[in-house]
C-alpha positions in Angstrom: -29.7 160.2 149.8 -30.3 159.1 153.0 -33.4 156.4 153.0 -34.3 155.1 156.2 -37.0 155.0 158.6 -37.4 157.6 161.0 -35.9 156.4 164.3 -37.5 156.7 167.7 -37.1 160.6 168.9 -34.4 159.4 171.6 -32.2 157.6 169.0 -32.8 160.8 166.8 -30.7 162.5 168.8 -27.9 160.7 168.3 -28.1 160.0 164.7 -24.9 160.1 162.7 -25.2 158.8 159.3 -26.9 161.3 157.0 -26.6 164.3 159.1 -23.6 166.7 158.5 -22.2 166.4 162.3 -18.8 164.6 160.7 -18.2 167.6 158.4 -18.7 170.2 161.4 -16.7 168.3 164.3 -13.4 170.1 163.9 -14.7 173.5 163.7 -17.0 172.7 167.0 -14.8 171.4 169.2 -12.4 174.8 168.3 -15.0 177.1 168.6 -15.6 175.0 172.3 -11.9 175.2 173.4 -12.0 178.9 172.7 -15.2 179.7 174.5 -13.4 177.5 177.7 -10.0 179.6 177.2 -12.2 182.9 177.5 -14.0 181.4 180.6 -10.7 180.6 182.1 -9.3 184.2 181.3 -12.2 185.8 182.1 -10.3 187.7 185.1 -8.1 188.8 182.8 -9.8 190.3 180.1 -12.2 191.8 182.2 -9.1 193.6 183.6 -8.3 194.8 179.9 -11.8 195.3 179.3 -11.7 192.6 176.8 -15.3 191.8 177.1 -18.7 192.1 174.7 -22.2 192.5 175.8 -24.8 190.4 174.4 -26.5 192.9 172.4 -25.1 192.9 169.6 -25.1 189.4 168.8 -28.9 189.4 169.2 -28.8 191.9 166.3 -26.6 190.4 164.4 -27.6 186.7 165.1 -31.1 187.6 163.8 -29.8 188.5 160.5 -27.3 185.6 160.3 -30.3 183.5 160.4 -32.3 185.0 157.9 -28.9 185.1 155.5 -28.8 181.4 156.4 -32.1 180.6 155.5 -32.4 182.6 152.4 -28.9 180.2 151.1 -30.4 177.2 152.7 -33.8 178.2 150.4 -32.0 178.9 147.2 -29.7 175.7 147.7 -33.1 173.7 148.3 -34.6 174.9 145.4 -31.5 174.0 143.3 -31.8 170.3 144.6 -35.7 169.8 143.6 -35.3 171.6 140.8 -32.9 168.9 139.6 -34.9 166.1 140.9 -37.9 167.2 139.0 -35.5 167.3 136.1 -34.7 163.5 136.3 -38.5 162.8 137.0 -38.9 164.3 133.2 -36.3 162.0 132.6 -38.5 159.3 133.4 -41.9 160.7 132.1 -40.4 161.8 128.5 -38.6 158.5 128.2 -42.1 156.5 129.0 -43.8 158.5 126.5 -41.2 158.3 123.7 -41.2 154.5 124.6 -45.0 154.3 124.0 -45.5 156.2 121.2 -42.2 154.6 119.0 -43.9 150.6 120.1 -47.6 152.1 118.9 -46.5 154.3 115.8 -43.7 153.1 114.3 -43.8 150.0 112.0 -39.7 149.1 112.5 -38.0 147.8 115.1 -38.6 150.1 118.5 -36.0 148.0 120.6 -32.8 150.0 119.5 -34.4 153.6 120.0 -35.4 152.8 123.2 -31.9 151.4 124.7 -30.7 154.6 123.0 -33.0 156.9 125.3 -31.9 154.1 128.4 -28.5 154.9 127.3 -28.7 159.0 126.9 -30.2 158.6 130.9 -27.2 156.9 131.7 -25.0 159.4 129.9 -26.2 162.1 131.6 -25.7 160.4 135.0 -21.9 159.8 133.9 -21.8 163.5 132.3 -22.9 165.2 135.9 -20.7 162.9 137.9 -17.5 163.2 135.4 -17.5 159.4 135.7 -16.6 157.0 132.3 -20.3 155.9 130.6 -18.3 153.2 128.4 -19.4 150.5 130.5 -23.5 151.4 130.0 -22.9 152.2 126.7 -21.3 148.9 125.4 -24.4 146.8 126.8 -26.8 149.1 124.9 -25.5 150.6 122.0 -24.1 148.8 118.7 -20.1 148.8 119.2 -19.7 151.2 116.8 -21.2 154.0 118.5 -20.2 152.9 121.6 -16.3 153.3 120.6 -17.0 156.4 119.0 -19.2 158.3 122.1 -15.9 157.1 124.6 -14.3 160.0 122.7 -16.8 162.9 122.7 -17.0 165.5 125.2 -20.8 165.8 126.0 -21.9 162.0 125.0 -25.1 162.0 126.2 -26.5 164.9 123.6 -24.5 162.8 120.9 -27.0 159.9 122.0 -29.8 161.8 121.8 -28.9 162.8 118.1 -28.3 159.4 116.9 -31.7 158.4 118.2 -33.1 161.2 116.3 -31.0 160.0 112.9 -32.4 156.5 113.8 -36.3 158.1 113.6 -35.4 160.1 110.4 -34.2 156.8 108.6 -37.5 155.3 109.9 -39.4 158.3 108.5 -37.7 158.2 105.3 -38.3 154.6 105.0 -42.0 155.2 105.0 -42.2 153.3 108.7 -43.8 156.0 110.5 -45.9 158.8 109.3 -44.6 162.2 109.4 -46.9 163.8 112.0 -46.3 161.1 114.1 -42.8 161.4 113.9 -42.7 165.2 114.7 -44.8 164.0 117.9 -42.2 161.7 119.0 -39.3 163.9 118.0 -41.1 166.5 120.6 -40.3 163.8 123.6 -36.8 163.6 122.2 -36.8 167.9 122.6 -38.3 167.4 126.3 -35.1 165.1 127.0 -32.6 167.3 125.9 -34.7 170.2 127.7 -34.0 168.7 130.6 -30.3 167.8 130.2 -29.6 171.3 129.5 -31.6 172.4 132.7 -29.7 169.7 134.6 -26.3 171.3 133.1 -27.4 174.6 134.0 -27.3 173.7 137.6 -24.0 171.9 137.8 -22.3 174.7 135.6 -23.9 177.6 137.8 -23.5 177.1 141.2 -24.4 180.1 143.7 -22.0 183.2 143.6 -18.8 182.4 145.7 -18.4 185.9 147.2 -22.2 185.2 148.6 -20.9 181.9 150.0 -17.9 183.9 151.4 -19.5 186.3 152.9 -21.9 184.2 154.8 -18.9 181.6 155.7 -17.0 184.4 157.2 -19.9 186.0 159.3 -20.8 182.6 160.9 -17.4 181.8 161.9 -16.7 185.6 163.1 -19.5 185.7 165.0 -19.1 182.0 166.5 -15.6 183.1 167.7 -16.7 186.1 169.1 -19.8 185.2 170.9 -17.8 183.4 174.3 -16.9 187.2 175.0 -20.4 188.6 174.9 -21.9 185.6 177.2 -19.0 185.1 179.9 -20.5 187.8 182.0 -24.0 186.8 181.7 -23.7 182.9 181.7 -20.4 182.3 183.1 -19.2 178.5 182.9 -22.4 177.8 180.8 -20.9 180.1 177.9 -18.9 176.8 176.3 -22.0 174.9 176.2 -24.1 177.5 174.7 -21.5 178.5 172.2 -21.6 174.8 171.1 -24.9 174.7 170.8 -25.2 178.1 168.6 -22.4 176.9 166.5 -23.7 173.7 165.9 -27.1 175.4 164.2 -25.2 177.6 162.1 -22.3 175.5 160.9 -24.9 172.5 160.5 -27.2 175.3 158.2 -24.1 176.2 156.1 -22.7 172.8 155.3 -26.2 171.4 154.7 -26.8 174.3 152.4 -23.5 173.5 151.0 -24.8 169.9 150.3 -27.8 170.7 148.5 -26.1 173.4 146.3 -24.7 170.4 144.1 -27.3 168.2 144.0 -25.3 165.6 141.3 -22.6 164.2 143.7 -22.2 161.2 145.6 -22.6 163.2 149.2 -25.2 161.6 151.7 -27.7 164.4 150.9 -26.9 164.1 147.2 -29.8 162.8 145.1 -29.4 159.1 144.0 -28.5 159.2 140.5 -27.5 155.2 140.3 -31.1 154.7 141.5 -33.0 157.0 139.3 -31.7 155.7 136.3 -31.6 152.3 136.8 -35.3 152.6 137.5 -35.7 154.8 134.2 -33.9 151.6 132.3 -36.4 149.2 134.4 -39.3 150.9 133.4 -38.5 151.3 129.8 -37.3 147.8 129.3 -40.5 146.3 130.8 -42.4 148.5 128.2 -40.5 146.8 125.6 -41.7 143.6 126.8 -38.7 142.3 129.0 -39.3 140.3 131.8 -35.4 140.4 132.9 -34.7 143.7 134.7 -32.2 145.4 136.4 -32.7 145.1 140.4 -33.3 148.1 142.0 -30.3 150.0 143.6 -30.6 149.0 147.0 -29.0 151.4 150.0 -25.8 150.7 151.9 -25.9 151.9 155.4 -28.9 154.0 154.6 -27.3 155.8 151.7 -29.1 155.2 148.3 -26.1 156.9 145.4 
């Protein structure tokens, strides 16, 4: 995620970090070069009647803008739902810590550390990174070693926390009705994990993306043939501007579609999981908390 103050309007025109321009520069240059060739060979193209009118491009352009807007709305909906689910990790984690501290007569620290390990495990599972270091510092050594062999370690951590809660219930260290309330927090954490897995494992239909991608590129490649007779030597400029609009919107939708990665516009899972850890440790009474993740070159991961 890009974290920075909004620059001056003039400087905003030249912002590179956080834009998708670096992803579309080759395509833009190629389209502008083709438009320049169309201008250079216009007499030959006109002699062979390889010229189009602007009318079909007006009709197709409107439809294409609507389709791109629909795709971006669908991508942003996935992004925002993912952010809400990570907010649920924080809220339910706090509820679980508060309930165990208030209602359990046993030591609540191992259970709360288990929830923290669960949140870090979700991050590692979504980003396909090794969770071992976080598990080893938060969980018992034997459990951490066992989790490294698990395919879904986050779910297993949550199950382990549930078993610890049952052990407290059987030892009469927590009342049954209160244990049920605490377990509901674990259930909602599990629901949030399932929501994240649904987003990660079910991208937007690939066929839809292919159709939209082809339409955008064919439109931009054919546009010079429709503008040449109307605007002449300005054709490469206007084609480049139109291509920038369409290519950048498509690239942005592609980034937002997968919100759990490490691209510039993805969710900062490192910062979010560290925030959850610091918040729950403070509820436990710890004075030494992990430092917030700081953005590097405006990029918060």
